[in-house]
PQR file of N, CA, C, O and H, with PARSE charges and radii, in Angstrom:
ATOM      1  N   MET A   1     107.196  41.644 239.242 -0.4000 1.5000
ATOM      2  CA  MET A   1     106.648  42.555 238.261 -0.0000 2.0000
ATOM      3  C   MET A   1     107.653  42.823 237.143  0.5500 1.7000
ATOM      4  O   MET A   1     107.262  42.865 235.977 -0.5500 1.4000
ATOM      5  N   GLN A   2     108.911  43.003 237.457 -0.4000 1.5000
ATOM      6  CA  GLN A   2     109.906  43.263 236.422 -0.0000 2.0000
ATOM      7  C   GLN A   2     109.999  42.109 235.443  0.5500 1.7000
ATOM      8  O   GLN A   2     110.233  42.327 234.254 -0.5500 1.4000
ATOM      9  H   GLN A   2     109.228  42.969 238.404  0.4000 1.0000
ATOM     10  N   ARG A   3     109.820  40.883 235.922 -0.4000 1.5000
ATOM     11  CA  ARG A   3     109.905  39.717 235.052 -0.0000 2.0000
ATOM     12  C   ARG A   3     108.880  39.805 233.933  0.5500 1.7000
ATOM     13  O   ARG A   3     109.133  39.313 232.833 -0.5500 1.4000
ATOM     14  H   ARG A   3     109.630  40.706 236.887  0.4000 1.0000
ATOM     15  N   LYS A   4     107.745  40.410 234.182 -0.4000 1.5000
ATOM     16  CA  LYS A   4     106.709  40.534 233.163 -0.0000 2.0000
ATOM     17  C   LYS A   4     107.010  41.671 232.189  0.5500 1.7000
ATOM     18  O   LYS A   4     106.644  41.589 231.016 -0.5500 1.4000
ATOM     19  H   LYS A   4     107.540  40.810 235.076  0.4000 1.0000
ATOM     20  N   ILE A   5     107.661  42.715 232.650 -0.4000 1.5000
ATOM     21  CA  ILE A   5     107.925  43.875 231.799 -0.0000 2.0000
ATOM     22  C   ILE A   5     109.055  43.598 230.819  0.5500 1.7000
ATOM     23  O   ILE A   5     108.910  43.865 229.626 -0.5500 1.4000
ATOM     24  H   ILE A   5     107.959  42.782 233.602  0.4000 1.0000
ATOM     25  N   TYR A   6     110.168  43.074 231.292 -0.4000 1.5000
ATOM     26  CA  TYR A   6     111.335  42.889 230.434 -0.0000 2.0000
ATOM     27  C   TYR A   6     111.085  41.999 229.224  0.5500 1.7000
ATOM     28  O   TYR A   6     111.467  42.390 228.121 -0.5500 1.4000
ATOM     29  H   TYR A   6     110.286  42.857 232.261  0.4000 1.0000
ATOM     30  N   PRO A   7     110.463  40.817 229.362 -0.5600 1.5000
ATOM     31  CA  PRO A   7     110.256  39.997 228.171  0.2800 2.0000
ATOM     32  C   PRO A   7     109.386  40.676 227.116  0.5500 1.7000
ATOM     33  O   PRO A   7     109.563  40.429 225.924 -0.5500 1.4000
ATOM     34  N   GLN A   8     108.452  41.526 227.534 -0.4000 1.5000
ATOM     35  CA  GLN A   8     107.615  42.224 226.562 -0.0000 2.0000
ATOM     36  C   GLN A   8     108.442  43.170 225.707  0.5500 1.7000
ATOM     37  O   GLN A   8     108.154  43.337 224.521 -0.5500 1.4000
ATOM     38  H   GLN A   8     108.309  41.727 228.503  0.4000 1.0000
ATOM     39  N   LYS A   9     109.448  43.784 226.276 -0.4000 1.5000
ATOM     40  CA  LYS A   9     110.261  44.748 225.545 -0.0000 2.0000
ATOM     41  C   LYS A   9     111.514  44.129 224.959  0.5500 1.7000
ATOM     42  O   LYS A   9     111.973  44.550 223.897 -0.5500 1.4000
ATOM     43  H   LYS A   9     109.682  43.649 227.239  0.4000 1.0000
ATOM     44  N   ALA A  10     112.077  43.133 225.636 -0.4000 1.5000
ATOM     45  CA  ALA A  10     113.362  42.579 225.208 -0.0000 2.0000
ATOM     46  C   ALA A  10     113.244  41.207 224.566  0.5500 1.7000
ATOM     47  O   ALA A  10     114.218  40.717 223.994 -0.5500 1.4000
ATOM     48  H   ALA A  10     111.704  42.791 226.498  0.4000 1.0000
ATOM     49  N   GLY A  11     112.092  40.578 224.643 -0.4000 1.5000
ATOM     50  CA  GLY A  11     111.974  39.224 224.129 -0.0000 2.0000
ATOM     51  C   GLY A  11     112.405  38.219 225.184  0.5500 1.7000
ATOM     52  O   GLY A  11     112.232  38.448 226.381 -0.5500 1.4000
ATOM     53  H   GLY A  11     111.301  40.976 225.108  0.4000 1.0000
ATOM     54  N   PHE A  12     112.960  37.124 224.740 -0.4000 1.5000
ATOM     55  CA  PHE A  12     113.353  36.036 225.627 -0.0000 2.0000
ATOM     56  C   PHE A  12     114.536  36.434 226.499  0.5500 1.7000
ATOM     57  O   PHE A  12     115.516  36.994 226.007 -0.5500 1.4000
ATOM     58  H   PHE A  12     113.101  36.938 223.767  0.4000 1.0000
ATOM     59  N   ILE A  13     114.444  36.146 227.780 -0.4000 1.5000
ATOM     60  CA  ILE A  13     115.543  36.391 228.710 -0.0000 2.0000
ATOM     61  C   ILE A  13     115.866  35.067 229.396  0.5500 1.7000
ATOM     62  O   ILE A  13     115.055  34.574 230.180 -0.5500 1.4000
ATOM     63  H   ILE A  13     113.648  35.691 228.179  0.4000 1.0000
ATOM     64  N   PRO A  14     117.032  34.478 229.118 -0.5600 1.5000
ATOM     65  CA  PRO A  14     117.373  33.221 229.783  0.2800 2.0000
ATOM     66  C   PRO A  14     117.697  33.459 231.255  0.5500 1.7000
ATOM     67  O   PRO A  14     118.398  34.407 231.611 -0.5500 1.4000
ATOM     68  N   ILE A  15     117.173  32.581 232.092 -0.4000 1.5000
ATOM     69  CA  ILE A  15     117.408  32.693 233.526 -0.0000 2.0000
ATOM     70  C   ILE A  15     117.958  31.366 234.029  0.5500 1.7000
ATOM     71  O   ILE A  15     117.343  30.317 233.836 -0.5500 1.4000
ATOM     72  H   ILE A  15     116.604  31.811 231.803  0.4000 1.0000
ATOM     73  N   ILE A  16     119.110  31.415 234.670 -0.4000 1.5000
ATOM     74  CA  ILE A  16     119.715  30.231 235.257 -0.0000 2.0000
ATOM     75  C   ILE A  16     119.712  30.405 236.771  0.5500 1.7000
ATOM     76  O   ILE A  16     120.252  31.378 237.296 -0.5500 1.4000
ATOM     77  H   ILE A  16     119.610  32.266 234.827  0.4000 1.0000
ATOM     78  N   LEU A  17     119.104  29.457 237.458 -0.4000 1.5000
ATOM     79  CA  LEU A  17     119.121  29.461 238.913 -0.0000 2.0000
ATOM     80  C   LEU A  17     120.392  28.747 239.351  0.5500 1.7000
ATOM     81  O   LEU A  17     120.544  27.545 239.136 -0.5500 1.4000
ATOM     82  H   LEU A  17     118.666  28.666 237.031  0.4000 1.0000
ATOM     83  N   MET A  18     121.303  29.494 239.965 -0.4000 1.5000
ATOM     84  CA  MET A  18     122.599  28.939 240.349 -0.0000 2.0000
ATOM     85  C   MET A  18     122.677  28.813 241.865  0.5500 1.7000
ATOM     86  O   MET A  18     122.592  29.805 242.587 -0.5500 1.4000
ATOM     87  H   MET A  18     121.179  30.471 240.139  0.4000 1.0000
ATOM     88  N   TRP A  19     122.837  27.596 242.330 -0.4000 1.5000
ATOM     89  CA  TRP A  19     123.004  27.320 243.751 -0.0000 2.0000
ATOM     90  C   TRP A  19     124.498  27.289 244.019  0.5500 1.7000
ATOM     91  O   TRP A  19     125.222  26.497 243.415 -0.5500 1.4000
ATOM     92  H   TRP A  19     122.906  26.789 241.743  0.4000 1.0000
ATOM     93  N   MET A  20     124.959  28.134 244.907 -0.4000 1.5000
ATOM     94  CA  MET A  20     126.388  28.319 245.143 -0.0000 2.0000
ATOM     95  C   MET A  20     126.914  27.406 246.260  0.5500 1.7000
ATOM     96  O   MET A  20     126.153  26.787 247.003 -0.5500 1.4000
ATOM     97  H   MET A  20     124.370  28.777 245.398  0.4000 1.0000
ATOM     98  N   LYS A  21     128.232  27.353 246.342 -0.4000 1.5000
ATOM     99  CA  LYS A  21     128.962  26.650 247.404 -0.0000 2.0000
ATOM    100  C   LYS A  21     128.683  25.147 247.419  0.5500 1.7000
ATOM    101  O   LYS A  21     128.559  24.547 248.487 -0.5500 1.4000
ATOM    102  H   LYS A  21     128.850  27.856 245.738  0.4000 1.0000
ATOM    103  N   TRP A  22     128.585  24.547 246.246 -0.4000 1.5000
ATOM    104  CA  TRP A  22     128.333  23.119 246.120 -0.0000 2.0000
ATOM    105  C   TRP A  22     129.462  22.296 246.737  0.5500 1.7000
ATOM    106  O   TRP A  22     129.248  21.144 247.114 -0.5500 1.4000
ATOM    107  H   TRP A  22     128.686  25.034 245.379  0.4000 1.0000
ATOM    108  N   ASP A  23     130.641  22.861 246.842 -0.4000 1.5000
ATOM    109  CA  ASP A  23     131.794  22.146 247.390 -0.0000 2.0000
ATOM    110  C   ASP A  23     131.695  21.924 248.895  0.5500 1.7000
ATOM    111  O   ASP A  23     132.473  21.149 249.452 -0.5500 1.4000
ATOM    112  H   ASP A  23     130.815  23.796 246.536  0.4000 1.0000
ATOM    113  N   LEU A  24     130.760  22.582 249.559 -0.4000 1.5000
ATOM    114  CA  LEU A  24     130.702  22.494 251.014 -0.0000 2.0000
ATOM    115  C   LEU A  24     130.073  21.205 251.543  0.5500 1.7000
ATOM    116  O   LEU A  24     130.325  20.908 252.711 -0.5500 1.4000
ATOM    117  H   LEU A  24     130.128  23.211 249.107  0.4000 1.0000
ATOM    118  N   GLY A  25     129.352  20.476 250.885 -0.4000 1.5000
ATOM    119  CA  GLY A  25     128.910  19.186 251.390 -0.0000 2.0000
ATOM    120  C   GLY A  25     127.708  19.169 252.313  0.5500 1.7000
ATOM    121  O   GLY A  25     126.969  18.184 252.286 -0.5500 1.4000
ATOM    122  H   GLY A  25     129.147  20.718 249.937  0.4000 1.0000
ATOM    123  N   ASN A  26     127.456  20.174 253.123 -0.4000 1.5000
ATOM    124  CA  ASN A  26     126.270  20.182 253.993 -0.0000 2.0000
ATOM    125  C   ASN A  26     125.145  20.946 253.297  0.5500 1.7000
ATOM    126  O   ASN A  26     124.762  22.041 253.712 -0.5500 1.4000
ATOM    127  H   ASN A  26     128.056  20.974 253.146  0.4000 1.0000
ATOM    128  N   HIS A  27     124.633  20.347 252.240 -0.4000 1.5000
ATOM    129  CA  HIS A  27     123.629  21.006 251.403 -0.0000 2.0000
ATOM    130  C   HIS A  27     122.272  21.013 252.092  0.5500 1.7000
ATOM    131  O   HIS A  27     121.796  19.976 252.554 -0.5500 1.4000
ATOM    132  H   HIS A  27     124.944  19.458 251.903  0.4000 1.0000
ATOM    133  N   GLU A  28     121.666  22.164 252.156 -0.4000 1.5000
ATOM    134  CA  GLU A  28     120.344  22.284 252.755 -0.0000 2.0000
ATOM    135  C   GLU A  28     119.245  21.990 251.745  0.5500 1.7000
ATOM    136  O   GLU A  28     118.114  21.696 252.131 -0.5500 1.4000
ATOM    137  H   GLU A  28     122.053  23.006 251.781  0.4000 1.0000
ATOM    138  N   VAL A  29     119.560  22.065 250.463 -0.4000 1.5000
ATOM    139  CA  VAL A  29     118.579  21.843 249.405 -0.0000 2.0000
ATOM    140  C   VAL A  29     119.127  20.786 248.460  0.5500 1.7000
ATOM    141  O   VAL A  29     120.241  20.919 247.953 -0.5500 1.4000
ATOM    142  H   VAL A  29     120.479  22.304 250.149  0.4000 1.0000
ATOM    143  N   ASP A  30     118.342  19.726 248.220 -0.4000 1.5000
ATOM    144  CA  ASP A  30     118.825  18.725 247.270 -0.0000 2.0000
ATOM    145  C   ASP A  30     118.408  19.114 245.852  0.5500 1.7000
ATOM    146  O   ASP A  30     117.613  20.033 245.657 -0.5500 1.4000
ATOM    147  H   ASP A  30     117.437  19.618 248.632  0.4000 1.0000
ATOM    148  N   PHE A  31     118.953  18.405 244.872 -0.4000 1.5000
ATOM    149  CA  PHE A  31     118.753  18.794 243.477 -0.0000 2.0000
ATOM    150  C   PHE A  31     117.289  18.738 243.067  0.5500 1.7000
ATOM    151  O   PHE A  31     116.827  19.629 242.355 -0.5500 1.4000
ATOM    152  H   PHE A  31     119.599  17.658 245.030  0.4000 1.0000
ATOM    153  N   ASP A  32     116.544  17.724 243.489 -0.4000 1.5000
ATOM    154  CA  ASP A  32     115.142  17.605 243.079 -0.0000 2.0000
ATOM    155  C   ASP A  32     114.313  18.795 243.543  0.5500 1.7000
ATOM    156  O   ASP A  32     113.497  19.317 242.783 -0.5500 1.4000
ATOM    157  H   ASP A  32     116.919  17.000 244.067  0.4000 1.0000
ATOM    158  N   ILE A  33     114.513  19.224 244.773 -0.4000 1.5000
ATOM    159  CA  ILE A  33     113.783  20.388 245.291 -0.0000 2.0000
ATOM    160  C   ILE A  33     114.188  21.649 244.535  0.5500 1.7000
ATOM    161  O   ILE A  33     113.336  22.454 244.158 -0.5500 1.4000
ATOM    162  H   ILE A  33     115.176  18.801 245.390  0.4000 1.0000
ATOM    163  N   ALA A  34     115.482  21.819 244.316 -0.4000 1.5000
ATOM    164  CA  ALA A  34     115.967  22.989 243.581 -0.0000 2.0000
ATOM    165  C   ALA A  34     115.441  22.996 242.154  0.5500 1.7000
ATOM    166  O   ALA A  34     115.041  24.044 241.646 -0.5500 1.4000
ATOM    167  H   ALA A  34     116.174  21.166 244.622  0.4000 1.0000
ATOM    168  N   ASN A  35     115.439  21.847 241.508 -0.4000 1.5000
ATOM    169  CA  ASN A  35     114.961  21.761 240.132 -0.0000 2.0000
ATOM    170  C   ASN A  35     113.464  22.050 240.053  0.5500 1.7000
ATOM    171  O   ASN A  35     113.024  22.745 239.137 -0.5500 1.4000
ATOM    172  H   ASN A  35     115.764  20.996 241.921  0.4000 1.0000
ATOM    173  N   ASP A  36     112.674  21.533 240.992 -0.4000 1.5000
ATOM    174  CA  ASP A  36     111.240  21.835 241.032 -0.0000 2.0000
ATOM    175  C   ASP A  36     111.005  23.331 241.203  0.5500 1.7000
ATOM    176  O   ASP A  36     110.137  23.905 240.546 -0.5500 1.4000
ATOM    177  H   ASP A  36     113.032  20.969 241.736  0.4000 1.0000
ATOM    178  N   TYR A  37     111.773  23.956 242.077 -0.4000 1.5000
ATOM    179  CA  TYR A  37     111.653  25.401 242.280 -0.0000 2.0000
ATOM    180  C   TYR A  37     111.977  26.153 240.991  0.5500 1.7000
ATOM    181  O   TYR A  37     111.272  27.091 240.619 -0.5500 1.4000
ATOM    182  H   TYR A  37     112.478  23.490 242.610  0.4000 1.0000
ATOM    183  N   ALA A  38     113.040  25.740 240.317 -0.4000 1.5000
ATOM    184  CA  ALA A  38     113.443  26.394 239.068 -0.0000 2.0000
ATOM    185  C   ALA A  38     112.360  26.257 238.004  0.5500 1.7000
ATOM    186  O   ALA A  38     112.085  27.210 237.275 -0.5500 1.4000
ATOM    187  H   ALA A  38     113.613  24.978 240.620  0.4000 1.0000
ATOM    188  N   LEU A  39     111.748  25.088 237.907 -0.4000 1.5000
ATOM    189  CA  LEU A  39     110.670  24.890 236.934 -0.0000 2.0000
ATOM    190  C   LEU A  39     109.478  25.787 237.242  0.5500 1.7000
ATOM    191  O   LEU A  39     108.907  26.394 236.336 -0.5500 1.4000
ATOM    192  H   LEU A  39     111.972  24.313 238.498  0.4000 1.0000
ATOM    193  N   LYS A  40     109.099  25.876 238.510 -0.4000 1.5000
ATOM    194  CA  LYS A  40     107.975  26.725 238.904 -0.0000 2.0000
ATOM    195  C   LYS A  40     108.278  28.201 238.669  0.5500 1.7000
ATOM    196  O   LYS A  40     107.380  28.978 238.345 -0.5500 1.4000
ATOM    197  H   LYS A  40     109.563  25.383 239.247  0.4000 1.0000
ATOM    198  N   ALA A  41     109.541  28.588 238.830 -0.4000 1.5000
ATOM    199  CA  ALA A  41     109.950  29.981 238.619 -0.0000 2.0000
ATOM    200  C   ALA A  41     110.241  30.273 237.149  0.5500 1.7000
ATOM    201  O   ALA A  41     110.628  31.387 236.797 -0.5500 1.4000
ATOM    202  H   ALA A  41     110.271  27.957 239.093  0.4000 1.0000
ATOM    203  N   LYS A  42     110.053  29.264 236.289 -0.4000 1.5000
ATOM    204  CA  LYS A  42     110.262  29.386 234.840 -0.0000 2.0000
ATOM    205  C   LYS A  42     111.709  29.728 234.489  0.5500 1.7000
ATOM    206  O   LYS A  42     111.976  30.492 233.561 -0.5500 1.4000
ATOM    207  H   LYS A  42     109.739  28.358 236.575  0.4000 1.0000
ATOM    208  N   CYS A  43     112.626  29.150 235.246 -0.4000 1.5000
ATOM    209  CA  CYS A  43     114.046  29.292 234.917 -0.0000 2.0000
ATOM    210  C   CYS A  43     114.392  28.297 233.815  0.5500 1.7000
ATOM    211  O   CYS A  43     113.754  27.250 233.699 -0.5500 1.4000
ATOM    212  H   CYS A  43     112.408  28.530 235.999  0.4000 1.0000
ATOM    213  N   ASN A  44     115.378  28.613 233.021 -0.4000 1.5000
ATOM    214  CA  ASN A  44     115.795  27.729 231.944 -0.0000 2.0000
ATOM    215  C   ASN A  44     116.654  26.581 232.436  0.5500 1.7000
ATOM    216  O   ASN A  44     116.697  25.515 231.822 -0.5500 1.4000
ATOM    217  H   ASN A  44     115.896  29.464 233.115  0.4000 1.0000
ATOM    218  N   GLN A  45     117.327  26.804 233.532 -0.4000 1.5000
ATOM    219  CA  GLN A  45     118.255  25.794 234.009 -0.0000 2.0000
ATOM    220  C   GLN A  45     118.462  25.974 235.504  0.5500 1.7000
ATOM    221  O   GLN A  45     118.430  27.090 236.023 -0.5500 1.4000
ATOM    222  H   GLN A  45     117.291  27.670 234.031  0.4000 1.0000
ATOM    223  N   CYS A  46     118.674  24.866 236.180 -0.4000 1.5000
ATOM    224  CA  CYS A  46     119.035  24.874 237.594 -0.0000 2.0000
ATOM    225  C   CYS A  46     120.364  24.160 237.705  0.5500 1.7000
ATOM    226  O   CYS A  46     120.514  23.042 237.212 -0.5500 1.4000
ATOM    227  H   CYS A  46     118.700  23.959 235.759  0.4000 1.0000
ATOM    228  N   VAL A  47     121.330  24.793 238.347 -0.4000 1.5000
ATOM    229  CA  VAL A  47     122.659  24.193 238.421 -0.0000 2.0000
ATOM    230  C   VAL A  47     123.299  24.511 239.769  0.5500 1.7000
ATOM    231  O   VAL A  47     123.199  25.625 240.284 -0.5500 1.4000
ATOM    232  H   VAL A  47     121.208  25.701 238.747  0.4000 1.0000
ATOM    233  N   PHE A  48     123.949  23.508 240.313 -0.4000 1.5000
ATOM    234  CA  PHE A  48     124.727  23.708 241.530 -0.0000 2.0000
ATOM    235  C   PHE A  48     126.143  24.072 241.119  0.5500 1.7000
ATOM    236  O   PHE A  48     126.704  23.460 240.209 -0.5500 1.4000
ATOM    237  H   PHE A  48     124.030  22.603 239.895  0.4000 1.0000
ATOM    238  N   THR A  49     126.724  25.063 241.782 -0.4000 1.5000
ATOM    239  CA  THR A  49     128.037  25.559 241.372 -0.0000 2.0000
ATOM    240  C   THR A  49     128.977  25.714 242.568  0.5500 1.7000
ATOM    241  O   THR A  49     128.561  25.749 243.726 -0.5500 1.4000
ATOM    242  H   THR A  49     126.269  25.560 242.520  0.4000 1.0000
ATOM    243  N   SER A  50     130.245  25.806 242.235 -0.4000 1.5000
ATOM    244  CA  SER A  50     131.265  26.120 243.229 -0.0000 2.0000
ATOM    245  C   SER A  50     132.330  26.971 242.560  0.5500 1.7000
ATOM    246  O   SER A  50     132.983  26.530 241.614 -0.5500 1.4000
ATOM    247  H   SER A  50     130.584  25.778 241.294  0.4000 1.0000
ATOM    248  N   SER A  51     132.503  28.174 243.045 -0.4000 1.5000
ATOM    249  CA  SER A  51     133.576  29.027 242.532 -0.0000 2.0000
ATOM    250  C   SER A  51     134.932  28.492 242.974  0.5500 1.7000
ATOM    251  O   SER A  51     135.899  28.515 242.213 -0.5500 1.4000
ATOM    252  H   SER A  51     131.973  28.532 243.814  0.4000 1.0000
ATOM    253  N   LYS A  52     134.989  28.020 244.189 -0.4000 1.5000
ATOM    254  CA  LYS A  52     136.239  27.518 244.748 -0.0000 2.0000
ATOM    255  C   LYS A  52     136.770  26.325 243.952  0.5500 1.7000
ATOM    256  O   LYS A  52     137.965  26.250 243.666 -0.5500 1.4000
ATOM    257  H   LYS A  52     134.203  28.002 244.807  0.4000 1.0000
ATOM    258  N   GLU A  53     135.885  25.394 243.595 -0.4000 1.5000
ATOM    259  CA  GLU A  53     136.279  24.188 242.867 -0.0000 2.0000
ATOM    260  C   GLU A  53     136.059  24.310 241.354  0.5500 1.7000
ATOM    261  O   GLU A  53     136.338  23.374 240.605 -0.5500 1.4000
ATOM    262  H   GLU A  53     134.914  25.455 243.827  0.4000 1.0000
ATOM    263  N   ASN A  54     135.562  25.458 240.914 -0.4000 1.5000
ATOM    264  CA  ASN A  54     135.268  25.706 239.499 -0.0000 2.0000
ATOM    265  C   ASN A  54     134.325  24.642 238.928  0.5500 1.7000
ATOM    266  O   ASN A  54     134.597  24.044 237.886 -0.5500 1.4000
ATOM    267  H   ASN A  54     135.335  26.219 241.523  0.4000 1.0000
ATOM    268  N   ILE A  55     133.226  24.423 239.624 -0.4000 1.5000
ATOM    269  CA  ILE A  55     132.232  23.437 239.209 -0.0000 2.0000
ATOM    270  C   ILE A  55     131.058  24.146 238.548  0.5500 1.7000
ATOM    271  O   ILE A  55     130.412  24.989 239.171 -0.5500 1.4000
ATOM    272  H   ILE A  55     133.004  24.908 240.470  0.4000 1.0000
ATOM    273  N   ASN A  56     130.781  23.815 237.305 -0.4000 1.5000
ATOM    274  CA  ASN A  56     129.616  24.263 236.534 -0.0000 2.0000
ATOM    275  C   ASN A  56     129.545  25.763 236.270  0.5500 1.7000
ATOM    276  O   ASN A  56     128.488  26.249 235.867 -0.5500 1.4000
ATOM    277  H   ASN A  56     131.306  23.130 236.799  0.4000 1.0000
ATOM    278  N   LEU A  57     130.592  26.497 236.473 -0.4000 1.5000
ATOM    279  CA  LEU A  57     130.552  27.941 236.218 -0.0000 2.0000
ATOM    280  C   LEU A  57     130.619  28.247 234.728  0.5500 1.7000
ATOM    281  O   LEU A  57     129.711  28.874 234.181 -0.5500 1.4000
ATOM    282  H   LEU A  57     131.451  26.102 236.801  0.4000 1.0000
ATOM    283  N   ASN A  58     131.674  27.815 234.077 -0.4000 1.5000
ATOM    284  CA  ASN A  58     131.820  28.096 232.646 -0.0000 2.0000
ATOM    285  C   ASN A  58     130.668  27.527 231.845  0.5500 1.7000
ATOM    286  O   ASN A  58     130.157  28.180 230.934 -0.5500 1.4000
ATOM    287  H   ASN A  58     132.411  27.306 234.521  0.4000 1.0000
ATOM    288  N   GLU A  59     130.253  26.309 232.179 -0.4000 1.5000
ATOM    289  CA  GLU A  59     129.163  25.670 231.447 -0.0000 2.0000
ATOM    290  C   GLU A  59     127.868  26.471 231.544  0.5500 1.7000
ATOM    291  O   GLU A  59     127.126  26.575 230.567 -0.5500 1.4000
ATOM    292  H   GLU A  59     130.668  25.779 232.918  0.4000 1.0000
ATOM    293  N   SER A  60     127.597  27.030 232.705 -0.4000 1.5000
ATOM    294  CA  SER A  60     126.373  27.813 232.891 -0.0000 2.0000
ATOM    295  C   SER A  60     126.384  29.077 232.051  0.5500 1.7000
ATOM    296  O   SER A  60     125.387  29.407 231.408 -0.5500 1.4000
ATOM    297  H   SER A  60     128.199  26.945 233.499  0.4000 1.0000
ATOM    298  N   PHE A  61     127.498  29.782 232.051 -0.4000 1.5000
ATOM    299  CA  PHE A  61     127.569  31.019 231.274 -0.0000 2.0000
ATOM    300  C   PHE A  61     127.636  30.741 229.775  0.5500 1.7000
ATOM    301  O   PHE A  61     127.138  31.536 228.977 -0.5500 1.4000
ATOM    302  H   PHE A  61     128.307  29.515 232.573  0.4000 1.0000
ATOM    303  N   GLN A  62     128.242  29.629 229.386 -0.4000 1.5000
ATOM    304  CA  GLN A  62     128.246  29.252 227.971 -0.0000 2.0000
ATOM    305  C   GLN A  62     126.836  28.909 227.509  0.5500 1.7000
ATOM    306  O   GLN A  62     126.446  29.267 226.398 -0.5500 1.4000
ATOM    307  H   GLN A  62     128.647  28.983 230.034  0.4000 1.0000
ATOM    308  N   ALA A  63     126.075  28.224 228.342 -0.4000 1.5000
ATOM    309  CA  ALA A  63     124.691  27.904 227.998 -0.0000 2.0000
ATOM    310  C   ALA A  63     123.874  29.181 227.837  0.5500 1.7000
ATOM    311  O   ALA A  63     123.087  29.300 226.897 -0.5500 1.4000
ATOM    312  H   ALA A  63     126.392  27.933 229.245  0.4000 1.0000
ATOM    313  N   MET A  64     124.055  30.132 228.742 -0.4000 1.5000
ATOM    314  CA  MET A  64     123.322  31.390 228.627 -0.0000 2.0000
ATOM    315  C   MET A  64     123.703  32.130 227.347  0.5500 1.7000
ATOM    316  O   MET A  64     122.832  32.678 226.671 -0.5500 1.4000
ATOM    317  H   MET A  64     124.694  30.035 229.505  0.4000 1.0000
ATOM    318  N   ALA A  65     124.969  32.152 227.011 -0.4000 1.5000
ATOM    319  CA  ALA A  65     125.417  32.814 225.781 -0.0000 2.0000
ATOM    320  C   ALA A  65     124.796  32.152 224.558  0.5500 1.7000
ATOM    321  O   ALA A  65     124.382  32.842 223.626 -0.5500 1.4000
ATOM    322  H   ALA A  65     125.677  31.707 227.559  0.4000 1.0000
ATOM    323  N   LYS A  66     124.728  30.827 224.549 -0.4000 1.5000
ATOM    324  CA  LYS A  66     124.112  30.119 223.416 -0.0000 2.0000
ATOM    325  C   LYS A  66     122.638  30.456 223.292  0.5500 1.7000
ATOM    326  O   LYS A  66     122.140  30.661 222.185 -0.5500 1.4000
ATOM    327  H   LYS A  66     125.064  30.267 225.306  0.4000 1.0000
ATOM    328  N   TRP A  67     121.920  30.517 224.438 -0.4000 1.5000
ATOM    329  CA  TRP A  67     120.508  30.898 224.394 -0.0000 2.0000
ATOM    330  C   TRP A  67     120.345  32.311 223.860  0.5500 1.7000
ATOM    331  O   TRP A  67     119.463  32.560 223.037 -0.5500 1.4000
ATOM    332  H   TRP A  67     122.324  30.350 225.337  0.4000 1.0000
ATOM    333  N   LEU A  68     121.177  33.237 224.312 -0.4000 1.5000
ATOM    334  CA  LEU A  68     121.077  34.622 223.840 -0.0000 2.0000
ATOM    335  C   LEU A  68     121.319  34.722 222.343  0.5500 1.7000
ATOM    336  O   LEU A  68     120.594  35.426 221.642 -0.5500 1.4000
ATOM    337  H   LEU A  68     121.893  33.035 224.980  0.4000 1.0000
ATOM    338  N   ILE A  69     122.331  34.025 221.852 -0.4000 1.5000
ATOM    339  CA  ILE A  69     122.632  34.046 220.415 -0.0000 2.0000
ATOM    340  C   ILE A  69     121.497  33.412 219.626  0.5500 1.7000
ATOM    341  O   ILE A  69     121.071  33.946 218.602 -0.5500 1.4000
ATOM    342  H   ILE A  69     122.920  33.453 222.422  0.4000 1.0000
ATOM    343  N   TYR A  70     121.009  32.273 220.103 -0.4000 1.5000
ATOM    344  CA  TYR A  70     119.931  31.580 219.398 -0.0000 2.0000
ATOM    345  C   TYR A  70     118.689  32.465 219.290  0.5500 1.7000
ATOM    346  O   TYR A  70     118.153  32.649 218.197 -0.5500 1.4000
ATOM    347  H   TYR A  70     121.355  31.839 220.935  0.4000 1.0000
ATOM    348  N   TYR A  71     118.232  33.012 220.412 -0.4000 1.5000
ATOM    349  CA  TYR A  71     117.009  33.807 220.399 -0.0000 2.0000
ATOM    350  C   TYR A  71     117.197  35.168 219.737  0.5500 1.7000
ATOM    351  O   TYR A  71     116.225  35.748 219.252 -0.5500 1.4000
ATOM    352  H   TYR A  71     118.667  32.863 221.300  0.4000 1.0000
ATOM    353  N   ALA A  72     118.399  35.682 219.705 -0.4000 1.5000
ATOM    354  CA  ALA A  72     118.648  36.942 218.996 -0.0000 2.0000
ATOM    355  C   ALA A  72     118.500  36.754 217.494  0.5500 1.7000
ATOM    356  O   ALA A  72     118.202  37.708 216.776 -0.5500 1.4000
ATOM    357  H   ALA A  72     119.188  35.211 220.099  0.4000 1.0000
ATOM    358  N   ASN A  73     118.704  35.537 217.015 -0.4000 1.5000
ATOM    359  CA  ASN A  73     118.607  35.252 215.584 -0.0000 2.0000
ATOM    360  C   ASN A  73     117.233  34.765 215.154  0.5500 1.7000
ATOM    361  O   ASN A  73     117.041  34.431 213.985 -0.5500 1.4000
ATOM    362  H   ASN A  73     118.947  34.762 217.598  0.4000 1.0000
ATOM    363  N   GLN A  74     116.276  34.718 216.068 -0.4000 1.5000
ATOM    364  CA  GLN A  74     114.920  34.297 215.729 -0.0000 2.0000
ATOM    365  C   GLN A  74     114.128  35.489 215.196  0.5500 1.7000
ATOM    366  O   GLN A  74     114.342  36.626 215.615 -0.5500 1.4000
ATOM    367  H   GLN A  74     116.432  34.990 217.018  0.4000 1.0000
ATOM    368  N   PRO A  75     113.206  35.212 214.263 -0.5600 1.5000
ATOM    369  CA  PRO A  75     112.393  36.321 213.713  0.2800 2.0000
ATOM    370  C   PRO A  75     111.453  36.928 214.730  0.5500 1.7000
ATOM    371  O   PRO A  75     110.716  37.860 214.410 -0.5500 1.4000
TER
END
């Protein structure tokens, strides 16, 4: 329900689905399944990350910042 309220008042809200602990190797979810889920949930991006190995963290937050700046400048 909140997902429907916020965009009406705030406009576009970028959502990144981040799968954590990518460095562990025994992945229960593969990328195709995760990406399909993200598309159905209307997320802007699906990314596997690892804080320990610093995989895809900065890139994900930089992408979100770019989306926020871009949509903030739209009429």
